[in-house]
C-alpha positions in Angstrom: -9.4 -9.4 -0.6 -9.8 -5.6 -0.9 -11.7 -3.2 1.4 -12.5 0.3 0.0 -13.0 3.0 2.6 -13.7 6.7 1.8 -12.6 9.1 4.6 -13.5 12.7 5.1 -10.1 13.9 6.2 -7.2 13.5 3.7 -4.7 13.4 6.7 -6.1 10.0 7.6 -4.8 8.4 4.4 -1.9 6.6 6.0 -0.8 3.1 6.9 -1.7 3.3 10.6 -5.3 4.4 9.8 -5.5 1.5 7.3 -4.2 -0.9 10.0 -6.8 0.3 12.5 -9.5 -0.5 10.0 -8.0 -3.9 9.1 -7.7 -4.9 12.7 -11.3 -3.8 13.5 -12.4 -6.1 10.6 -10.4 -9.0 12.1 -11.5 -8.3 15.7 -15.1 -8.3 14.5 -14.8 -12.0 13.6 -14.1 -11.7 9.9 -12.6 -14.9 8.6 -12.8 -14.5 4.9 -9.0 -14.7 4.2 -6.6 -17.5 5.0 -3.4 -17.2 7.0 -0.7 -15.5 5.0 -3.1 -14.0 2.4 -3.0 -10.2 2.1 -5.9 -7.9 2.9 -5.7 -4.7 0.9 -7.3 -1.6 2.5 -7.8 1.2 -0.1 -8.2 4.5 1.7 -9.9 7.1 -0.5 -10.5 10.8 -0.3 -13.4 12.2 -2.3 -13.1 15.3 -4.4 -16.3 17.1 -5.4 -15.9 18.2 -9.0 -19.2 19.9 -9.7 -21.6 17.1 -10.8 -18.9 14.4 -10.6 -17.2 13.1 -7.6 -13.8 11.4 -7.9 -11.9 9.5 -5.3 -8.1 9.4 -5.0 -7.1 6.0 -3.6 -4.1 5.0 -1.5 -3.8 1.1 -1.3 -2.0 -0.7 1.6 -1.4 -4.5 1.4 -0.6 -6.6 4.4 -1.2 -10.0 6.0 -3.2 -10.1 9.3 0.0 -10.3 11.3 1.5 -7.4 9.5 -1.6 -5.3 10.1 -1.5 -6.1 13.8 2.2 -5.1 14.1 1.5 -1.7 12.5 -0.5 -0.5 15.5 1.6 -2.0 18.3 
């Protein structure tokens, strides 16, 4: 499963920020993936290019246990 998040601050595009988002999803009662399956959090930063906005994505892939370990 993949979750796409656009953040305002490019400095927040890191694995710990992704882990906080992933753990908030799991703590909220989400049960859409099975044990051992990887959840991908794509952190994106938007760039305003006149009439077009593009997003640069940084993907992080981990299991639920790996996400939890990242913020311990």
